[in-house]
C-alpha positions as CSV (number, residue, x, y, z in Angstrom):
1,X,0.0,0.0,0.0
2,X,1.2,3.5,-0.8
3,X,2.2,6.0,1.9
4,X,-0.7,8.1,1.0
5,X,-3.1,5.3,1.6
6,X,-1.5,4.5,5.0
7,X,-1.7,8.2,5.8
8,X,-5.4,8.5,5.2
9,X,-6.2,5.2,6.8
10,X,-4.3,6.2,9.9
11,X,-6.4,9.3,10.2
12,X,-9.7,7.6,10.2
13,X,-10.9,8.6,6.7
14,X,-14.6,7.7,6.7
15,X,-14.8,4.4,5.0
16,X,-18.0,2.8,6.4
17,X,-21.3,3.4,4.5
18,X,-22.9,5.4,7.3
19,X,-19.8,7.6,7.6
20,X,-19.7,8.3,3.9
21,X,-23.4,9.2,3.8
22,X,-22.9,11.7,6.7
23,X,-20.1,13.6,5.0
24,X,-21.5,13.7,1.4
25,X,-22.9,17.3,1.6
26,X,-19.6,18.6,3.1
27,X,-17.6,16.9,0.4
28,X,-19.8,18.3,-2.4
29,X,-19.8,21.8,-0.9
30,X,-16.0,21.9,-0.7
31,X,-15.5,20.5,-4.2
32,X,-18.1,23.0,-5.5
33,X,-16.5,26.0,-3.8
34,X,-12.9,25.2,-4.8
35,X,-13.9,24.3,-8.3
36,X,-15.9,27.5,-8.8
37,X,-13.1,29.6,-7.3
38,X,-10.7,28.0,-9.8
39,X,-13.2,28.6,-12.6
40,X,-13.4,32.3,-11.6
41,X,-9.6,32.5,-11.4
42,X,-9.3,31.2,-15.0
43,X,-12.0,33.5,-16.3
44,X,-10.4,36.5,-14.8
45,X,-6.8,35.7,-15.7
46,X,-7.3,34.4,-19.2
47,X,-10.2,36.6,-20.5
48,X,-9.9,40.1,-21.7
49,X,-12.7,42.3,-20.2
50,X,-14.6,44.2,-22.8
51,X,-17.5,45.3,-20.7
52,X,-15.7,47.1,-17.9
53,X,-15.2,50.8,-17.8
54,X,-11.4,50.8,-17.2
55,X,-11.0,54.4,-16.3
56,X,-13.6,54.0,-13.5
57,X,-11.9,51.1,-11.8
58,X,-8.6,49.3,-11.9
59,X,-9.5,45.9,-13.4
60,X,-6.4,44.1,-12.1
61,X,-6.6,45.5,-8.6
62,X,-10.2,44.7,-8.3
63,X,-9.7,41.1,-9.7
64,X,-6.8,40.5,-7.3
65,X,-8.7,41.8,-4.3
66,X,-11.7,39.6,-5.1
67,X,-9.7,36.5,-5.8
68,X,-7.7,37.0,-2.5
69,X,-10.9,37.5,-0.5
70,X,-12.6,34.5,-1.9
71,X,-9.5,32.4,-1.5
72,X,-9.2,33.3,2.2
73,X,-12.9,32.7,2.8
74,X,-12.7,29.4,1.1
75,X,-9.7,28.4,3.0
76,X,-11.2,29.3,6.4
77,X,-14.4,27.5,5.6
78,X,-12.4,24.4,4.5
79,X,-10.3,24.4,7.7
80,X,-13.3,24.5,9.9
81,X,-15.5,22.1,7.9
82,X,-16.5,19.0,9.9
83,X,-15.3,16.7,7.2
84,X,-11.8,18.1,7.5
85,X,-11.7,17.5,11.2
86,X,-12.7,13.9,10.6
87,X,-10.0,13.4,8.0
88,X,-7.3,15.3,9.8
89,X,-8.2,15.2,13.5
90,X,-4.9,16.6,14.7
91,X,-4.6,19.4,12.2
92,X,-6.1,22.2,14.2
93,X,-5.1,21.1,17.7
94,X,-3.1,23.5,19.9
95,X,0.2,22.5,21.5
96,X,-1.3,22.6,25.0
97,X,-4.0,20.0,24.3
98,X,-2.7,17.9,21.4
99,X,-2.7,14.2,22.1
100,X,-5.1,13.8,25.1
101,X,-7.8,16.1,23.7
102,X,-7.7,14.8,20.2
103,X,-7.9,11.2,21.4
104,X,-11.0,12.1,23.2
105,X,-12.4,13.9,20.2
106,X,-11.7,10.9,18.0
107,X,-13.5,8.7,20.5
108,X,-16.4,11.1,20.6
109,X,-16.7,11.2,16.8
110,X,-16.6,7.5,16.7
111,X,-19.2,7.3,19.4
112,X,-21.4,9.9,17.8
113,X,-21.9,8.0,14.6
114,X,-25.1,6.5,15.9
115,X,-26.5,9.9,17.0
116,X,-25.3,12.6,14.6
117,X,-27.4,13.7,11.5
118,X,-26.0,14.5,8.1
119,X,-22.9,16.8,8.7
120,X,-23.4,20.4,7.6
121,X,-20.9,22.1,5.4
122,X,-19.8,24.5,8.2
123,X,-18.9,23.5,11.7
124,X,-21.9,24.3,13.8
125,X,-22.0,25.5,17.4
126,X,-24.5,24.7,20.2
127,X,-26.0,28.2,19.8
128,X,-28.6,28.3,17.1
129,X,-28.3,32.0,16.7
130,X,-24.6,31.8,16.1
131,X,-25.2,29.2,13.4
132,X,-27.7,31.5,11.6
133,X,-25.1,34.4,11.9
134,X,-22.4,32.2,10.3
135,X,-24.5,31.2,7.3
136,X,-25.9,34.7,6.9
137,X,-22.4,36.2,6.9
138,X,-21.4,33.7,4.2
139,X,-24.4,34.7,2.1
140,X,-23.5,38.4,2.4
141,X,-19.9,37.8,1.5
142,X,-20.7,35.7,-1.5
143,X,-23.4,38.2,-2.6
144,X,-21.0,41.2,-2.4
145,X,-18.4,39.3,-4.3
146,X,-20.9,38.6,-7.1
147,X,-22.0,42.2,-7.1
148,X,-18.6,43.8,-7.4
149,X,-17.4,41.2,-10.0
150,X,-20.4,41.7,-12.2
151,X,-18.8,44.3,-14.5
152,X,-16.1,41.7,-15.5
153,X,-18.5,40.2,-18.0
154,X,-21.8,40.6,-19.7
155,X,-24.4,41.2,-18.2
156,X,-22.8,43.2,-15.4
157,X,-24.9,41.4,-12.7
158,X,-26.0,38.0,-11.7
159,X,-24.9,35.2,-14.0
160,X,-22.5,37.6,-15.8
161,X,-20.2,37.5,-12.8
162,X,-17.4,35.0,-12.8
163,X,-18.1,34.4,-9.1
164,X,-21.8,33.8,-9.7
165,X,-21.4,30.0,-9.5
166,X,-18.9,30.4,-6.7
167,X,-21.5,32.3,-4.6
168,X,-24.2,29.7,-5.3
169,X,-22.3,27.4,-2.9
170,X,-23.6,29.4,0.0
171,X,-27.1,28.4,-1.0
172,X,-25.9,24.8,-1.2
173,X,-24.5,25.1,2.4
174,X,-27.7,26.7,3.8
175,X,-29.9,24.1,2.2
176,X,-27.8,21.2,3.4
177,X,-27.8,22.6,7.0
178,X,-31.3,24.0,7.3
179,X,-33.2,22.1,4.5
180,X,-35.9,23.9,2.4
181,X,-36.5,26.8,4.7
182,X,-32.8,27.7,5.1
183,X,-32.0,27.1,1.5
184,X,-34.8,29.2,0.1
185,X,-34.0,32.1,2.5
186,X,-30.3,32.0,1.5
187,X,-31.4,31.9,-2.2
188,X,-33.6,34.9,-1.7
189,X,-30.8,36.8,0.0
190,X,-28.3,35.9,-2.8
191,X,-30.8,37.0,-5.4
192,X,-31.2,40.4,-3.7
193,X,-27.6,41.1,-4.6
194,X,-28.3,40.1,-8.2
195,X,-31.2,42.5,-8.2
196,X,-29.0,45.2,-6.7
197,X,-26.5,44.8,-9.5
198,X,-29.3,44.9,-12.0
199,X,-30.7,48.2,-11.0
200,X,-27.7,49.8,-9.2
201,X,-24.7,48.8,-11.3
202,X,-21.4,48.1,-9.5
203,X,-18.4,50.5,-10.1
204,X,-17.0,50.0,-13.5
205,X,-20.0,48.6,-15.2
206,X,-21.0,49.9,-18.6
207,X,-24.6,50.9,-19.4
208,X,-26.7,47.8,-20.0
209,X,-30.4,47.2,-20.7
210,X,-31.6,44.1,-18.9
211,X,-33.5,41.4,-20.9
212,X,-35.7,38.6,-19.8
213,X,-33.2,35.9,-20.4
214,X,-30.5,37.5,-18.2
215,X,-33.0,38.4,-15.5
216,X,-34.6,35.0,-15.2
217,X,-31.2,33.2,-15.5
218,X,-29.8,35.3,-12.6
219,X,-32.8,34.8,-10.3
220,X,-34.0,31.2,-11.0
221,X,-30.9,29.2,-10.6
222,X,-30.3,29.6,-6.8
223,X,-33.9,28.7,-5.7
224,X,-33.8,25.6,-7.9
225,X,-30.4,24.7,-6.4
226,X,-31.8,25.2,-2.9
227,X,-34.8,22.9,-3.5
228,X,-32.6,20.3,-5.1
229,X,-30.0,20.2,-2.4
230,X,-32.5,20.2,0.4
231,X,-34.3,17.3,-1.3
232,X,-31.1,15.3,-1.7
233,X,-30.1,16.1,1.9
234,X,-33.4,14.8,3.1
235,X,-33.0,11.7,1.1
236,X,-29.5,11.1,2.4
237,X,-30.6,11.8,6.0
238,X,-33.5,9.4,5.7
239,X,-31.4,6.7,4.2
240,X,-28.6,7.2,6.8
241,X,-31.3,7.1,9.5
242,X,-32.6,3.8,8.2
243,X,-29.1,2.4,7.9
244,X,-28.3,3.6,11.4
245,X,-31.5,2.1,12.7
246,X,-30.8,-1.1,11.0
247,X,-27.3,-1.3,12.5
248,X,-28.6,-0.2,15.9
249,X,-31.2,-3.0,15.8
250,X,-28.5,-5.5,14.8
251,X,-26.2,-4.4,17.6
252,X,-29.1,-4.4,20.1
253,X,-30.2,-7.9,19.1
254,X,-26.6,-9.1,19.3
255,X,-26.1,-7.5,22.7
256,X,-29.4,-8.9,24.0
257,X,-28.5,-12.3,22.8
258,X,-25.2,-12.0,24.6
259,X,-27.0,-10.8,27.8
260,X,-29.5,-13.7,27.5
261,X,-26.6,-16.2,27.2
262,X,-25.0,-14.6,30.2
263,X,-28.1,-14.8,32.3
264,X,-28.6,-18.5,31.3
265,X,-25.1,-19.3,32.6
266,X,-25.7,-17.4,35.9
267,X,-26.0,-19.2,39.2
268,X,-28.4,-18.5,42.0
269,X,-26.3,-15.7,43.5
270,X,-27.6,-12.2,42.8
271,X,-24.3,-10.5,43.2
272,X,-22.7,-12.9,40.7
273,X,-25.6,-12.4,38.3
274,X,-25.1,-8.6,38.3
275,X,-21.3,-8.9,37.9
276,X,-21.7,-11.3,34.9
277,X,-24.4,-9.2,33.2
278,X,-23.1,-5.7,33.6
279,X,-20.2,-6.1,31.1
280,X,-22.4,-7.1,28.1
281,X,-24.8,-4.2,28.8
282,X,-22.0,-1.6,29.2
283,X,-19.7,-2.8,26.4
284,X,-19.3,-0.2,23.7
285,X,-22.4,1.8,24.7
286,X,-21.7,3.6,27.9
287,X,-18.6,5.0,29.5
288,X,-19.8,3.9,32.9
289,X,-22.8,1.7,33.9
290,X,-24.0,1.0,37.4
291,X,-26.6,-1.5,38.3
292,X,-28.3,-1.2,41.7
293,X,-30.5,-4.0,43.0
294,X,-32.8,-3.0,45.8
295,X,-33.6,-5.7,48.3
296,X,-37.4,-5.4,48.6
297,X,-37.6,-7.8,51.5
298,X,-35.8,-5.3,53.7
299,X,-37.8,-2.2,53.0
300,X,-41.1,-3.3,51.5
301,X,-43.1,-1.7,54.3
302,X,-41.4,1.7,53.9
303,X,-42.1,4.3,51.3
304,X,-39.9,4.0,48.2
305,X,-36.7,5.9,48.7
306,X,-37.0,6.0,52.5
307,X,-34.6,3.9,54.4
308,X,-33.0,2.6,51.3
309,X,-29.3,2.5,52.2
310,X,-26.2,0.7,51.1
311,X,-27.1,-2.1,53.5
312,X,-30.1,-3.2,51.4
313,X,-28.6,-2.4,48.0
314,X,-26.4,-4.5,45.8
315,X,-24.3,-2.3,43.5
316,X,-22.1,-3.3,40.5
317,X,-20.2,-0.8,38.4
318,X,-18.4,-1.1,35.1
319,X,-16.4,1.9,33.8
320,X,-14.2,2.6,30.8
321,X,-12.9,6.0,31.9
322,X,-11.0,7.2,35.0
323,X,-13.0,9.1,37.6
324,X,-11.2,12.4,36.8
325,X,-12.7,12.5,33.4
326,X,-16.1,11.3,34.5
327,X,-17.1,12.5,38.0
328,X,-19.0,10.0,40.1
329,X,-21.9,11.5,42.0
330,X,-24.4,8.6,41.5
331,X,-25.3,8.3,45.2
332,X,-27.3,11.6,45.3
333,X,-28.8,11.0,41.9
334,X,-29.8,7.5,42.9
335,X,-31.6,8.8,46.0
336,X,-33.4,11.4,43.9
337,X,-34.6,8.6,41.5
338,X,-35.8,6.5,44.5
339,X,-37.7,9.4,45.9
340,X,-39.3,10.5,42.6
341,X,-39.7,7.0,41.2
342,X,-39.1,8.5,37.8
343,X,-36.2,8.3,35.4
344,X,-33.5,11.0,35.4
345,X,-31.9,12.2,32.3
346,X,-29.4,15.1,32.0
347,X,-26.6,16.5,29.8
348,X,-23.9,18.8,31.2
349,X,-21.7,20.5,28.7
350,X,-18.0,20.4,29.4
351,X,-15.7,23.4,29.3
352,X,-14.2,22.5,25.9
353,X,-17.7,22.8,24.3
354,X,-17.0,19.7,22.2
355,X,-18.9,17.3,24.5
356,X,-20.7,16.9,27.7
357,X,-21.6,14.3,30.4
358,X,-24.8,12.5,29.5
359,X,-26.6,10.7,32.3
360,X,-29.6,8.4,32.3
361,X,-30.9,6.8,35.5
362,X,-33.6,4.3,34.7
363,X,-35.7,2.7,37.5
364,X,-37.5,-0.6,36.9
365,X,-40.5,-1.4,39.1
366,X,-41.9,-4.6,40.5
367,X,-45.1,-4.8,42.5
368,X,-45.1,-1.0,43.0
369,X,-41.6,-0.9,44.3
370,X,-38.3,0.0,42.5
371,X,-36.3,-3.1,42.4
372,X,-33.6,-2.2,39.9
373,X,-31.9,1.0,38.8
374,X,-29.6,1.2,35.7
375,X,-27.4,4.3,35.8
376,X,-25.6,5.0,32.5
377,X,-23.1,7.8,32.1
378,X,-21.0,8.8,29.1
379,X,-19.0,11.7,27.7
380,X,-20.8,12.4,24.5
381,X,-21.5,15.1,22.0
382,X,-25.2,14.7,22.4
383,X,-27.6,13.6,25.1
384,X,-28.7,10.0,25.3
385,X,-31.3,9.1,22.7
386,X,-34.5,7.1,23.0
387,X,-32.8,3.9,21.7
388,X,-30.4,4.0,24.7
389,X,-33.3,4.1,27.1
390,X,-35.1,1.3,25.1
391,X,-32.0,-0.8,25.2
392,X,-31.6,-0.4,29.0
393,X,-35.3,-1.1,29.5
394,X,-35.0,-4.4,27.6
395,X,-31.8,-5.4,29.2
396,X,-33.1,-4.5,32.7
397,X,-36.3,-6.4,32.1
398,X,-34.3,-9.5,31.2
399,X,-32.3,-9.0,34.3
400,X,-35.4,-8.7,36.4
401,X,-36.7,-11.9,34.9
402,X,-33.5,-13.7,35.9
403,X,-33.7,-12.2,39.4
404,X,-37.3,-13.3,39.6
405,X,-36.3,-16.8,38.6
406,X,-33.7,-16.8,41.4
407,X,-36.4,-15.7,43.9
408,X,-38.8,-18.3,42.7
409,X,-36.0,-21.0,42.9
410,X,-35.3,-19.9,46.5
411,X,-39.0,-19.9,47.3
412,X,-39.4,-23.4,45.8
413,X,-36.5,-24.6,48.0
414,X,-38.1,-22.9,51.0
415,X,-41.5,-24.4,50.3
416,X,-39.9,-27.8,49.9
417,X,-38.1,-27.3,53.2
418,X,-41.3,-26.1,54.9
419,X,-43.1,-29.1,53.5
420,X,-40.4,-31.5,54.8
421,X,-40.4,-29.8,58.2
422,X,-44.1,-30.0,58.3
423,X,-44.0,-33.7,57.5
424,X,-41.4,-34.3,60.3
425,X,-43.5,-32.3,62.7
426,X,-46.5,-34.5,61.9
427,X,-44.5,-37.6,62.3
428,X,-43.3,-36.4,65.7
429,X,-46.8,-35.5,66.7
430,X,-48.3,-38.8,65.6
431,X,-45.3,-40.9,66.9
432,X,-43.0,-39.7,69.6
433,X,-45.3,-37.1,71.0
434,X,-48.2,-39.6,71.4
435,X,-45.9,-42.2,72.9
436,X,-44.4,-39.7,75.3
437,X,-47.9,-38.5,76.3
438,X,-49.0,-42.1,76.9
439,X,-45.8,-42.7,78.9
440,X,-46.7,-39.6,81.0
441,X,-50.2,-40.8,81.6
442,X,-49.0,-44.3,82.6
443,X,-46.4,-42.8,84.9
444,X,-49.0,-40.6,86.6
445,X,-51.4,-43.6,87.0
446,X,-48.7,-45.7,88.5
447,X,-47.7,-42.9,90.9
448,X,-51.3,-42.4,92.0
449,X,-51.8,-46.1,92.5
450,X,-48.6,-46.4,94.6
451,X,-49.7,-43.5,96.7
452,X,-53.1,-45.2,97.4
453,X,-51.4,-48.4,98.4
454,X,-49.1,-46.5,100.8
455,X,-52.0,-44.7,102.3
456,X,-54.0,-47.9,102.7
457,X,-51.3,-50.1,104.1
458,X,-48.7,-49.0,106.6
459,X,-46.9,-52.2,106.2
460,X,-46.2,-51.6,102.5
461,X,-45.6,-47.9,102.9
462,X,-41.9,-48.4,103.7
463,X,-41.4,-50.7,100.7
464,X,-43.4,-48.6,98.2
465,X,-42.1,-45.1,99.2
466,X,-38.9,-45.3,97.1
467,X,-41.0,-46.6,94.2
468,X,-43.5,-43.7,94.5
469,X,-40.6,-41.2,94.6
470,X,-39.1,-42.7,91.4
471,X,-42.5,-42.7,89.7
472,X,-42.9,-39.0,90.6
473,X,-39.5,-38.2,89.0
474,X,-40.6,-40.2,85.9
475,X,-43.8,-38.1,85.7
476,X,-41.7,-34.9,85.8
477,X,-39.3,-36.2,83.2
478,X,-42.0,-37.4,80.9
479,X,-43.8,-34.1,81.1
480,X,-40.6,-32.3,80.3
481,X,-39.9,-34.6,77.4
482,X,-43.4,-34.0,76.1
483,X,-43.0,-30.2,76.4
484,X,-39.6,-30.3,74.6
485,X,-41.1,-32.6,71.9
486,X,-43.9,-30.2,71.3
487,X,-41.3,-27.3,71.2
488,X,-39.5,-29.2,68.5
489,X,-42.7,-29.6,66.6
490,X,-43.4,-25.9,66.8
491,X,-39.8,-25.1,65.7
492,X,-40.3,-27.3,62.6
493,X,-43.7,-26.2,61.3
494,X,-44.7,-22.7,60.1
495,X,-46.2,-20.4,62.8
496,X,-48.1,-17.4,61.5
497,X,-49.9,-18.9,58.5
498,X,-53.3,-18.2,57.2
499,X,-55.3,-15.8,59.4
500,X,-53.6,-16.6,62.7
501,X,-52.6,-13.5,64.6
502,X,-49.8,-12.9,67.0
503,X,-52.3,-12.8,69.9
504,X,-53.9,-16.1,69.0
505,X,-50.5,-17.7,68.5
506,X,-49.2,-16.7,71.9
507,X,-52.5,-17.7,73.6
508,X,-52.3,-21.2,72.1
509,X,-48.7,-21.4,73.1
510,X,-49.4,-20.5,76.8
511,X,-52.5,-22.7,77.0
512,X,-50.5,-25.7,75.8
513,X,-47.6,-24.9,78.1
514,X,-49.9,-24.7,81.1
515,X,-51.5,-28.0,80.2
516,X,-48.2,-29.7,80.1
517,X,-46.3,-28.0,82.9
518,X,-49.2,-27.4,85.4
519,X,-47.8,-23.9,85.9
520,X,-50.4,-21.1,85.9
521,X,-49.9,-18.7,83.0
522,X,-51.7,-15.6,82.0
523,X,-51.5,-13.4,78.8
524,X,-52.3,-9.7,79.1
525,X,-52.8,-7.8,75.8
526,X,-52.5,-4.0,75.6
527,X,-53.8,-2.6,72.3
528,X,-54.7,-4.6,69.2
529,X,-53.1,-5.5,65.9
530,X,-56.4,-4.2,64.3
531,X,-54.9,-0.7,64.6
532,X,-52.4,-1.6,61.8
533,X,-53.3,-1.4,58.2
534,X,-54.0,-4.6,56.2
535,X,-50.9,-4.2,54.1
536,X,-48.7,-4.2,57.1
537,X,-50.4,-7.2,58.7
538,X,-49.8,-9.2,55.5
539,X,-46.2,-8.1,55.1
540,X,-43.3,-10.4,55.4
541,X,-41.8,-8.3,58.2
542,X,-44.9,-8.7,60.4
543,X,-44.7,-12.5,60.0
544,X,-41.0,-12.3,60.9
545,X,-41.8,-10.3,64.0
546,X,-44.5,-12.9,65.0
547,X,-42.1,-15.8,64.6
548,X,-39.4,-14.0,66.6
549,X,-41.8,-13.3,69.5
550,X,-43.0,-16.9,69.5
551,X,-39.4,-18.3,69.7
552,X,-38.5,-15.8,72.4
553,X,-41.6,-16.7,74.5
554,X,-40.9,-20.4,73.9
555,X,-37.3,-20.0,75.1
556,X,-38.3,-18.0,78.1
557,X,-41.0,-20.4,79.2
558,X,-38.6,-23.4,78.9
559,X,-36.0,-21.6,81.0
560,X,-38.6,-20.7,83.7
561,X,-40.0,-24.2,83.7
562,X,-36.6,-26.0,83.9
563,X,-34.4,-23.6,86.0
564,X,-36.4,-20.8,87.7
565,X,-38.6,-23.0,90.0
566,X,-41.4,-20.5,89.3
567,X,-45.0,-21.0,90.4
568,X,-46.6,-18.5,88.0
569,X,-45.8,-17.0,84.6
570,X,-47.2,-13.7,83.2
571,X,-46.8,-12.6,79.6
572,X,-47.6,-9.0,78.5
573,X,-48.1,-8.2,74.8
574,X,-48.2,-4.5,73.9
575,X,-49.2,-3.2,70.4
576,X,-47.7,0.3,69.9
577,X,-48.0,2.6,66.9
578,X,-44.4,2.0,65.8
579,X,-43.3,-1.2,67.6
580,X,-44.5,-4.3,69.4
581,X,-43.3,-5.3,72.9
582,X,-43.4,-8.5,74.9
583,X,-42.6,-9.1,78.6
584,X,-42.2,-12.6,80.0
585,X,-42.3,-12.4,83.8
586,X,-41.9,-15.3,86.4
587,X,-41.8,-15.3,90.2
588,X,-38.9,-17.8,90.4
589,X,-35.5,-17.5,92.1
590,X,-34.2,-14.9,89.6
591,X,-30.9,-14.7,87.8
592,X,-27.8,-16.3,89.4
593,X,-25.1,-13.9,90.7
594,X,-22.2,-13.7,88.3
595,X,-18.8,-14.9,89.5
596,X,-17.1,-12.1,87.6
597,X,-17.8,-8.5,86.7
598,X,-18.8,-9.4,83.2
599,X,-22.5,-8.5,82.9
600,X,-22.9,-10.7,79.7
601,X,-22.1,-13.8,81.8
602,X,-25.0,-13.1,84.1
603,X,-27.6,-13.6,81.3
604,X,-25.9,-16.5,79.5
605,X,-27.6,-19.8,80.1
606,X,-26.6,-23.3,79.3
607,X,-27.5,-24.5,75.9
608,X,-31.3,-25.0,76.1
609,X,-33.6,-26.0,73.3
610,X,-32.4,-23.6,70.6
611,X,-28.8,-24.1,71.6
612,X,-28.2,-20.4,72.4
613,X,-30.2,-19.6,75.6
614,X,-30.4,-15.9,76.4
615,X,-27.9,-15.1,73.6
616,X,-30.2,-16.7,71.0
617,X,-33.1,-14.5,72.1
618,X,-31.0,-11.4,72.0
619,X,-29.8,-12.3,68.5
620,X,-33.3,-12.9,67.2
621,X,-34.3,-9.5,68.5
622,X,-31.4,-7.5,67.2
623,X,-31.6,-9.1,63.7
624,X,-34.9,-7.2,63.3
625,X,-33.5,-4.0,64.7
626,X,-35.2,-4.4,68.1
627,X,-34.0,-4.1,71.8
628,X,-33.6,-7.0,74.2
629,X,-33.1,-6.8,78.0
630,X,-33.3,-9.0,81.0
631,X,-34.6,-7.4,84.2
632,X,-34.6,-8.4,87.9
633,X,-37.7,-6.7,89.5
634,X,-37.5,-5.8,93.2
635,X,-40.4,-8.2,93.9
636,X,-38.2,-11.1,92.7
637,X,-38.1,-13.3,89.7
638,X,-37.0,-12.4,86.2
639,X,-38.5,-10.3,83.4
640,X,-37.4,-10.8,79.8
641,X,-38.4,-7.9,77.6
642,X,-38.2,-7.7,73.8
643,X,-39.2,-4.7,71.6
644,X,-39.2,-4.8,67.8
645,X,-40.1,-1.9,65.5
646,X,-42.6,-2.4,62.8
């Protein structure tokens, strides 16, 4: 390959179909303007003016001035044409910016292919009025050049000027940039200078009587050119848009297929799923992509955006730029999206005016709650377009489906575990519990019969007394075994299911405990759960609170029965507006005095039932954000208090 070919290829000459379509108007404009300037140069240099009044004006001076002005104007327009900056991206860079800025510009031009329309002949600014001023100035300059060069030929206005076709390029430029309206306005302005030369001859023009052919030829060409260029520009833009849309659809389908394959390979871990899927979503589309998964189970009872902290969010970020180029302030924007429950889109221009930071925060909802937020950020020349939002919506929906599959799989495992636990509980109830109950009854019957024999016969009393004592211990042990067996049953089967309330559950628990242990128990309820709304009563957190209170009461009753030597138990259940509180009080011997100064040792019990004693009750309470305390009232005994917020 020749050095020229390598030179152009190294500077990213537009070779793709879409790139060629985008720069066609710029190429045509530059070719037209330079060709017509060369044409005017040849006409002026090699033709002898026969229609100019030489005493009135210096022909050579005027021709040199006009050629110089048009050459400078054409050169400036060429240097600042978008097509030249694509072909020679480093040509206009200053020494202070050079490599770093131009690499960023090249990346932006590459990234903007999917967003930019047909490139205009002149470099446009972000200010619409500046653009109008630039194109208007070009019309005025070209019109004046045509006006003062009119006397060089016949007729001394309009098409008689050697710069007439040169000046028509300004109509070409306006029609390519602003379509029909801009092209026709520029043609009208250009024709006004032709009319000016027709009625007010330029300096040096000889007397001339206009005829219909010259007048029509000078006025009709530019409107026709404007209409034709605007029409062709619209065709090119529509075709380029269709090609761009076709390519975007192909890229989107390929990306979604890749995302789908990634989701199929994912495991049941949510964090791993996000890490595997974020790269295919971000790749080649966004400079930085953040996926935030909201754990609905932890804040489903709170308003959206309230109480949503890092503890109940899983965040994954994939970035292609360092933080100094793309500032990271996603936390505040994320909280704003969570509060408003609406997408957030913005574009902040950077200081160099070539680009800006485009942001798109897209929330995805499930059951009225925001479960997923996709935050895309890029340094771009334009804001994000609807196809970016559509792509994120489709990709996020696929991700939600995968997350829902994980949840359903976990729920299936949980249901299977609950079913198995229920089966074991039924087997214990129908087997071991029944046998233990029968053993307890038989032991009580034997003890009662031995007592009757002792009371009836003094001779046998001495022999049967040890037997009666052993039978009494057997009754106690059998009742304790029955109580613990029923505790295991309740630990296995679901607690707050169906329409069972917390009050009913604790009432049943205390009734059964009293029947087995023969210890008087009493439940006092302050307030009612009827004061809570239906949504809260059916929430998962309320069920967790009920289960926790049941386990705490169960543990406390077992401790009081086995270790406190209590003769009465009182349970107080209090429904408050923002929390629920339970007190379990006994009149037993109280807590043992610790041998050391460690207060934690005073409340630690041997491994009873749950395997954790007082520590297990404390852990159950604090897991739900509640408070747990063990009190020793002045009247004696022990009070266990647990308070859990709703």
